C-alpha positions in Angstrom: 0.0 0.0 0.0 2.8 2.3 0.8 4.4 1.9 -2.7 0.9 2.6 -4.3 0.6 5.8 -2.2 4.1 7.0 -3.2 3.3 6.4 -6.9 0.0 8.3 -6.7 1.7 11.2 -4.9 4.6 11.2 -7.4 2.3 11.1 -10.4 0.0 13.8 -9.1 3.0 16.0 -8.3 4.4 15.6 -11.8 1.0 16.2 -13.4 0.5 19.3 -11.3 4.0 20.7 -12.2 3.3 20.0 -15.9 -0.1 21.8 -15.8 1.3 24.8 -13.9 4.2 25.0 -16.4 1.8 24.7 -19.3 -0.5 27.4 -18.1 2.4 29.7 -17.5 3.8 29.1 -21.0 0.4 29.8 -22.6 0.3 33.1 -20.7 3.7 34.0 -22.2 5.5 33.9 -18.8 9.3 33.9 -19.0 10.8 30.4 -18.8 12.6 30.9 -15.5 9.5 32.1 -13.7 7.3 29.3 -15.3 9.8 26.7 -14.1 10.0 28.2 -10.6 6.3 28.2 -10.3 6.1 24.6 -11.5 8.8 23.5 -9.0 7.0 25.2 -6.2 3.7 23.5 -7.2 5.5 20.2 -7.4 7.0 20.8 -3.9 3.7 21.7 -2.4 2.0 18.6 -3.7 4.9 16.3 -2.6 4.8 17.8 0.9 1.0 17.5 1.2 1.1 14.0 -0.1 3.8 13.0 2.3 1.9 14.4 5.3 -1.3 12.6 4.1 0.7 9.4 3.7 2.1 9.6 7.3 -1.4 10.1 8.6 -2.8 7.1 6.6 0.1 4.9 7.7 -0.4 5.9 11.3 -4.1 5.1 11.1 -3.4 1.7 9.5 -0.8 0.9 12.1 -3.0 1.9 15.0 -5.8 -0.3 13.7 -3.5 -3.2 13.2 -2.2 -2.8 16.8 -5.7 -2.5 18.2 -6.8 -5.7 16.4 -3.7 -7.5 17.7 -4.3 -6.2 21.3 -7.9 -7.5 21.2 -6.7 -10.9 20.0 -4.0 -11.1 22.6 -6.6 -10.5 25.4 -8.9 -13.3 24.4 -8.7 -16.3 26.7 -7.2 -19.3 25.0 -8.5 -22.8 25.2 -6.9 -24.6 28.2 -5.1 -21.5 29.4 -6.9 -21.6 32.8 -6.1 -25.1 33.7 
């Protein structure tokens, strides 16, 4: 799941950077400014995606731990003898 999330984040960041660069080029923005804006957009999407990924992984790990905790508290057959 982590690899899928990383791929989606990377793909959306590259797509966002390309869209921003394309919009800036269509508006006759100078190349250095267009590339700078595209790089900033790419960085913002990567940062936001990384934060969201950490939150999702934390939630998944917490649910896994809670399920394990419930299983470990169950009485086992023959444990009280």
